[in-house]
C-alpha positions as CSV (number, residue, x, y, z in Angstrom):
1,X,12.7,33.7,51.8
2,X,12.0,35.8,48.7
3,X,15.5,35.2,47.4
4,X,15.1,31.5,47.8
5,X,11.7,31.6,46.1
6,X,13.1,33.6,43.2
7,X,16.1,31.2,42.9
8,X,13.7,28.1,42.8
9,X,11.5,29.8,40.2
10,X,14.5,30.6,38.0
11,X,15.7,27.1,38.3
12,X,12.3,25.8,37.4
13,X,12.1,27.9,34.3
14,X,15.6,26.8,33.3
15,X,14.7,23.1,33.7
16,X,11.6,23.7,31.5
17,X,13.8,25.2,28.8
18,X,16.2,22.2,29.0
19,X,13.3,19.8,28.8
20,X,11.8,21.5,25.8
21,X,15.3,21.4,24.1
22,X,15.7,17.7,24.9
23,X,12.2,17.0,23.4
24,X,13.1,18.8,20.2
25,X,16.4,16.9,19.9
26,X,14.6,13.6,20.5
27,X,12.0,14.5,17.9
28,X,14.7,15.4,15.3
29,X,16.5,12.2,16.0
30,X,13.3,10.2,15.5
31,X,12.7,12.0,12.2
32,X,16.2,11.3,11.0
33,X,15.8,7.6,11.9
34,X,12.5,7.4,10.0
35,X,14.1,9.2,7.0
36,X,17.0,6.8,7.0
37,X,14.6,3.8,7.1
38,X,12.6,5.3,4.2
39,X,15.7,5.8,2.1
40,X,17.0,2.3,2.9
41,X,13.6,0.8,1.8
42,X,13.7,2.8,-1.4
43,X,17.3,1.7,-2.1
44,X,16.3,-2.0,-1.5
45,X,13.4,-1.6,-3.9
46,X,15.6,-0.1,-6.6
47,X,18.3,-2.8,-6.2
48,X,15.7,-5.6,-6.5
49,X,14.0,-4.2,-9.6
50,X,16.4,-2.1,-11.7
51,X,13.7,-1.8,-14.4
52,X,11.3,-0.1,-12.0
53,X,11.1,3.7,-11.9
54,X,9.9,4.6,-8.5
55,X,8.4,7.7,-6.9
56,X,7.9,7.7,-3.1
57,X,4.9,9.5,-1.6
58,X,3.1,9.9,1.6
59,X,-0.5,9.2,2.2
60,X,-2.0,12.5,3.2
61,X,-5.8,11.6,3.3
62,X,-8.1,8.7,3.4
63,X,-11.5,9.9,2.3
64,X,-14.3,8.3,4.2
65,X,-16.8,6.5,2.0
66,X,-19.0,3.4,2.0
67,X,-18.7,3.1,-1.8
68,X,-15.0,3.3,-2.4
69,X,-11.6,2.7,-0.8
70,X,-9.1,5.4,-1.9
71,X,-6.1,7.3,-0.7
72,X,-4.7,10.7,-1.5
73,X,-0.9,10.8,-1.8
74,X,1.5,13.8,-1.6
75,X,2.8,13.8,-5.2
76,X,1.2,14.2,-8.6
77,X,1.8,15.4,-12.2
78,X,4.9,17.5,-11.3
79,X,6.6,14.2,-10.3
80,X,5.7,12.4,-13.5
81,X,2.8,10.4,-11.9
82,X,0.0,9.6,-14.4
83,X,-3.3,7.8,-14.2
84,X,-2.9,4.1,-14.4
85,X,0.4,3.9,-12.4
86,X,0.7,1.0,-10.1
87,X,1.2,1.7,-6.4
88,X,3.0,-0.7,-3.9
89,X,4.4,-0.7,-0.4
90,X,8.1,-1.3,0.6
91,X,7.7,-5.1,0.5
92,X,6.4,-5.2,-3.1
93,X,2.8,-5.8,-2.0
94,X,0.2,-4.3,-4.3
95,X,-1.5,-1.3,-2.7
96,X,-3.6,0.0,-5.7
97,X,-3.6,2.1,-8.8
98,X,-3.6,5.8,-9.5
99,X,-7.0,7.0,-10.9
100,X,-6.7,10.8,-10.7
101,X,-3.7,13.2,-10.7
102,X,-3.3,16.9,-9.9
103,X,-0.6,19.3,-8.9
104,X,1.0,18.0,-5.7
105,X,-1.5,15.1,-5.2
106,X,-2.9,12.0,-6.7
107,X,-5.8,9.6,-5.9
108,X,-5.0,5.9,-5.5
109,X,-7.7,3.3,-5.8
110,X,-7.0,0.6,-3.2
111,X,-6.6,-3.1,-4.2
112,X,-9.9,-3.8,-2.2
113,X,-11.9,-1.1,-3.8
114,X,-15.2,-2.3,-5.4
115,X,-14.0,-1.0,-8.9
116,X,-10.6,-2.5,-8.8
117,X,-9.6,-5.1,-11.4
118,X,-6.3,-7.0,-11.4
119,X,-5.1,-10.0,-13.4
120,X,-3.8,-12.6,-11.0
121,X,-1.9,-15.9,-11.0
122,X,-3.1,-18.7,-8.6
123,X,-1.3,-21.5,-6.9
124,X,1.7,-23.5,-8.0
125,X,0.4,-23.9,-11.6
126,X,0.1,-20.1,-12.0
127,X,-3.4,-20.4,-13.5
128,X,-4.8,-17.0,-14.5
129,X,-7.8,-15.5,-12.7
130,X,-9.0,-12.0,-11.8
131,X,-9.2,-9.9,-8.7
132,X,-12.5,-8.1,-8.8
133,X,-13.6,-5.7,-6.0
134,X,-16.7,-6.4,-4.1
135,X,-18.8,-3.9,-2.0
136,X,-19.5,-6.3,0.8
137,X,-16.0,-7.7,1.0
138,X,-14.5,-4.2,0.9
139,X,-16.2,-3.4,4.2
140,X,-14.3,-6.2,5.9
141,X,-11.0,-5.3,4.2
142,X,-11.0,-8.1,1.6
143,X,-11.6,-8.6,-2.1
144,X,-12.7,-11.4,-4.5
145,X,-10.9,-13.8,-6.8
146,X,-13.1,-14.9,-9.7
147,X,-13.1,-15.8,-13.4
148,X,-11.6,-19.1,-12.5
149,X,-11.2,-21.9,-15.1
150,X,-12.1,-25.5,-14.4
151,X,-8.4,-26.4,-14.2
152,X,-7.7,-23.8,-11.5
153,X,-7.4,-25.3,-8.0
154,X,-7.7,-22.8,-5.3
155,X,-6.9,-23.5,-1.6
156,X,-7.0,-21.5,1.5
157,X,-3.6,-20.0,2.1
158,X,-2.7,-19.7,-1.6
159,X,-0.7,-16.6,-2.3
160,X,-1.8,-14.5,-5.4
161,X,0.6,-12.5,-7.5
162,X,0.0,-10.1,-10.4
163,X,0.0,-11.7,-13.8
164,X,1.3,-8.7,-15.7
165,X,-1.3,-9.2,-18.4
166,X,-2.4,-6.0,-20.0
167,X,0.6,-4.0,-19.0
168,X,-0.9,-2.0,-16.1
169,X,0.8,-4.0,-13.3
170,X,4.3,-5.6,-13.3
171,X,4.3,-9.4,-13.0
172,X,5.0,-10.9,-9.6
173,X,3.7,-8.3,-7.1
174,X,2.1,-9.9,-4.1
175,X,-1.7,-9.2,-4.1
176,X,-2.9,-11.2,-1.1
177,X,-3.7,-14.6,0.4
178,X,-6.8,-16.7,-0.1
179,X,-8.8,-16.6,3.1
180,X,-11.8,-18.7,2.1
181,X,-13.1,-20.6,-1.0
182,X,-16.8,-20.6,-2.1
183,X,-18.0,-23.6,-4.1
184,X,-21.2,-24.2,-6.1
185,X,-23.5,-27.2,-5.4
186,X,-21.5,-29.4,-7.9
187,X,-18.2,-28.7,-6.1
188,X,-16.9,-26.3,-8.7
189,X,-15.1,-23.3,-7.2
190,X,-17.3,-20.2,-7.7
191,X,-14.9,-17.6,-6.1
192,X,-12.5,-17.1,-3.3
193,X,-12.1,-14.3,-0.8
194,X,-8.7,-12.7,-0.5
195,X,-6.9,-10.8,2.3
196,X,-4.5,-8.2,0.9
197,X,-0.7,-8.7,1.5
198,X,-0.3,-5.1,2.3
199,X,-1.4,-3.7,5.7
200,X,-3.5,-1.1,4.0
201,X,-4.8,0.5,7.2
202,X,-1.3,1.1,8.6
203,X,0.4,2.6,5.5
204,X,1.8,6.1,5.7
205,X,4.1,5.9,2.7
206,X,3.8,4.2,-0.7
207,X,5.8,3.8,-3.9
208,X,4.4,4.7,-7.3
209,X,5.9,2.6,-10.2
210,X,6.1,5.1,-13.0
211,X,7.7,2.7,-15.5
212,X,8.7,-0.9,-15.8
213,X,9.7,-3.5,-18.3
214,X,6.6,-5.3,-19.7
215,X,7.0,-9.1,-19.8
216,X,5.0,-10.6,-22.6
């Protein structure tokens, strides 16, 4: 009986070891798959925009605040990242802008942050307007489109892109989609609410654009 018990115990321990080794192999395979996907995304980005100089980074913290929407990323001044750099996801959607840099980290202000300002182009005519962060909308994951001219027609579903004016952001990055339009009593559009193109809450990796060709 004791011999049989010892044999079963030894077999049990061996199975535990094999299971642990299998779990390690599975985890390593998953990490390799994720790394391959990341490298493929980076390659696709560089192929599409040869004028962009990219630096990939991971989001390592999301400071909780009612007054701002920021992220801390895993790279900083040692990687050539500077304040003002534009940050995107792997689909060329605007994520935000670098506002502070240190050694091994940088702070990114989100596109929905109340202090964010981005020049935008609206609709088929490409009329100029401005994305301006709003405290109330930030709480619901949205931002505001304002500074609209009388000629600018805004409709729900319109996709907004960066205008490139001012040189802070490359032209043509997707900002978001108009989710609602607010009009004054006379029918003039006052502002529109915008849902970001990037899934900000699900991001784990971003791409910092350190340099690009400015289009006048």
